[in-house]
C-alpha positions, 0 to 999 in steps of 0.5 A: 511571547507571540503578539495578539495579531500573530496568535489571531493569524495562526488561529485562522490558519489552523481553522482553515487547515481543519476545514481541509482535513475534514473535507478530505476525510469525507472524500476518503469515506465516500471513496472507501465504500466503493473501493472496499466493495471492489476489493471484497468482490474480487477476493473469492475469484483471486483466492480460488484461482490461486488455489486451482493453479497451486493444486494443478501445479502440485499434480504436474511433474516439473520437467523440460516441457513444463512452463517456466512460470511453474518449473522456475529457473532451478535457482533462487539467486536473483529476486524481483520484489514487486512493491505496489503502493500509491502515487499520493500521500496523506494516507498515514502509514499506508505506503510506508508499511508496505515499503518497510516490509519490502525493505526488510525482505530486501535486507534479508536477501542481501545478507544471504548473498542474493541479488535483489531487484525492485519493481515499484508500482506507485511513486510513494513506494519508490521514494521510500525504497530509493533511500537505500536501494536506489541502484536496485530499482529496475523499473517504476510505474506511476499508476495514478488513482488506484480506484480507477485502474482496471484489469487491463493495466494490471495485465500490462504490468503482469506481461512486463514482469513475465517478459522480464522473467522469460528474458532471465532477469530474475529467478523469483518474484514476490509481490508486496501490497496491503491487505484491507481488513477494516478502516483501522487495520491494513496488513502489509502482505508478501506473496510469491507470484513467480514461480507458483508457490506450491501448497503445503501437502498434508499427510492424510489425502485419502479424502481428496477427490480425483479430478480428470482434466480435459485438456491436460493439466499442462495445457490448462496451466499454460493458460492459467499461469499468466492469468493468475499473475495478472489477477494477483496484481489486480487483487493487490491494486484493489486491496491497496485502493481500499487500504489507501482510503481507509488509512487516509480517512483515519489520518484526516480524522486524527488531523482534524482532532489535532487541529481542534486541540491546537485551536483550543490551546491557541484560543486560551493563549490568545485570551490570556494575552488579550487579558494581560494587555487590557490589565496593563492598559487599565493600570496605566490609566489608573496610574496616570489618573492618580498622578494628576 
């Protein structure tokens, strides 16, 4: 049985930990508001740009003169999985859920005889995937604080990925990140970014508007395709920043509650041990008095 001194030290330690988790929850709550506003503000542009690019791509016939980002390589043997997570932990299952989705996809592709390469943005995602796919990781980036990353960094990542595609290192690139819905809900998301995923055409297109572009669709796509990849990466980073803080806020709240429950149990155990010690001393005193 633990001594009174050991129980007292442990209660003090848990109380100190509870103060830390409570402070981290407050910090995450403050950062969450800014990150959520940034993520929500960037969604309309990213979604609209993706729709415009997909619509243009559907109207342009793939041929020798088409952009390779649109036409693809004509095969899907080598897949690049771009896994965007964070560098920091203590955020619940935020990083693990993204890495698990990417790992599941990698396993499916490997079972189909495909070659899988992994490009990680964030140290935590790399740590999880390296357990099974260490040799498949071709590049890793540690972005630091996701809330401080701007479009310039996302554009640099996009340029690197495009350069690797143009060098023939892969045929298809898929982005993995966490879509922020609420403090309690962050959905791991999979999105193909190279080549452009064409929209599913429906049978009735009679009501579709006819749009003429100046310059041509091909010229517009040559400019929009690289920008779209950078925008989708930037969107993923913004969504991850909000998801990280939401998940961290929930995790720290749970940790604070658990610390409170543990303090109550330890306090009961301490009081019982102290009462037992006092009772023992009284019995010894009474026994000694009776012996006299």
